[in-house]
C-alpha positions, 0 to 999 in steps of 0.5 A: 539521524544527524542534523535536522533533514530539509523537506525541499529535497531526497533525504537519500542520495542516487547512490544510497538508492543503487546500493539499497538496490543492490541488496536484493535476493531471492529468498523462498517461503515454500514454492513461492520467490520472494525478493527481499531489500533493505538500507544499506545503514542498518544494522544488519539486513533485517535491522530497523531503517534508521529512517523508520526511528525518526518517524511517527512509526517509531516515535511509538514504537520507542514509547512501547517499548518500554511497557512490560510485555503483558501489557503491550500485548494487550494493546488494541486501538480504539474506535470512538468519535475522538479516536477518529479524528485524531487518525484523520488528521493525521493520516493526511499530514505531508510526510515526502520529499520534494522529488520533481520540481515541475512537468508535471499536470495535475488536475482534480474532478468528479466523478458522479457515483450512482446515488447522487455523490460527487466523488473526487478524483486526481488525474496526473499526467505530462506531455510524455504521456502519449496518447493511448498510454496506460493508467495507473488506478489509484486508491489510498489507505488509511484503515478505511476511515482517513487517509486521502489524496494529498499525501501521495501527490509526489509518489504519483509525480516521480511515477509520471516522470519516470513511466510516463503513464496516467495516474488516477486517483479516487478519494472515496468516502469513508467509514463509519460516517458511509458504511460497507458496501459505499468505499469499495462501490466507490472505488470501483465506480471509479475504475467504470470511469475511468475505463468507459472514459479512456479517450478522453483521458488519452490512455488505452482501455486494455492497460489498466492497472489498480493499486491501493496501499493498507486499506486501499490495497483492499478496494484495488483487491477489491476493485479486481474482484468484481471486474472477473470476466472483464478486460477492465483490470489488466493487473493489480499491485498490491502494497501491504494490503489487508487481505484477511482482516479476519485473520482467517489461519490456514496452512499459508496464514498464521496470526502469531510472530512466529513469521517474523524475524527479527534482529537480537539488537532491537528484538523489542523495539522490532516487535513494537513496530509489528505490533502497531498494526496487530492492535488494528485488527478487530477492530474492523467490527466496529467499522461495521465489518461483520462477516468476511466475504469475497470482497471484504476479506478475498484470502479466504476465496477463490484465488483463481481469475485475478489478474497478473499481482505485485505485491509489496510489504514491509518485513516488520509488519503484522499485515506481511502475512497477509501479502505473502500469504495471498501471493501463495493462494494466486500461485497456487490458482496459477496467477503470475505473482511478483512478491518484492519484501524491503527488511527492516521496514515498517507499515506505511512507506509510499507515501514518503517518497523522498524519506524511505528509499523503499518508496522510490524503489517500489515505484521503480518495481511497479513500473517495471512490473506494469510495463511487462504486463502491458 
């Protein structure tokens, strides 16, 4: 990685970002079209992005790579009080570099839940957001047990600066203290609030798009599923989303490593990147999530009636299985879907704005998708 990077400016140049954009190529998985991109400085077009190796995911992968395979394959994530506390501490650390230096207004507020709880929200806007603009509603990731608003501030500043839309982010209640369906209800409550307060927010309520990363992608899909038959959701953008947490197999979804192609020179290290998310699968029963339903496990239920959908995932992310399989089902159901996969990237790149060029690129992709469907 060379000399230590500064967090007060982007880790890559605009020229490098354009080089990465230029790697875009169309691949096909059966009838599904997938756009692939990769970091130009990786060892190959499927090699690990060098920036990933300097982050927590990469450091964990390096430690895991020294373990024999029979131990590696048995590793599982613990879900106990101490593990949750550590996870929460790590999940709210800032991993972004400064990209925007002013011009974006951030306002914290609350939305009242049905049980009286004051759900925290954060609204991002600028003077370039015209009255009647669209709104992007975001639900953060964190495995349903962690995460928060702060790690994504730079992402939404960049988005607002580029696309002149209002962004609303929700800090929903976390499991296991708040069992299902409380986090889901919080997210839908805020969606209804955005829709009903469009005039106050100076947005067009017919142009609300929902988005989320990881567990937040599951929550965003929940909002779209529950809102079927209404005009509350114009489109959805699902980033490395949890969509089949019960790993129910069918012709599109297989829970094994055959869906992953690893750079031969980095095979075990790449496998250890993928394995970290795989370890979390199966832990959801310990959070009181005992059986699939259309909201918690949308993959195994009807895909028809969904709004236009954008899906993005890293090629080394175990949740790539979820995203690609769900894209197939959406397409089969007649839903317009766009898929962008970042080769050499694992889980969780959105909040690393200014560090991972994939974060800025996916923001560009999201904004263009929204414009197309506005």
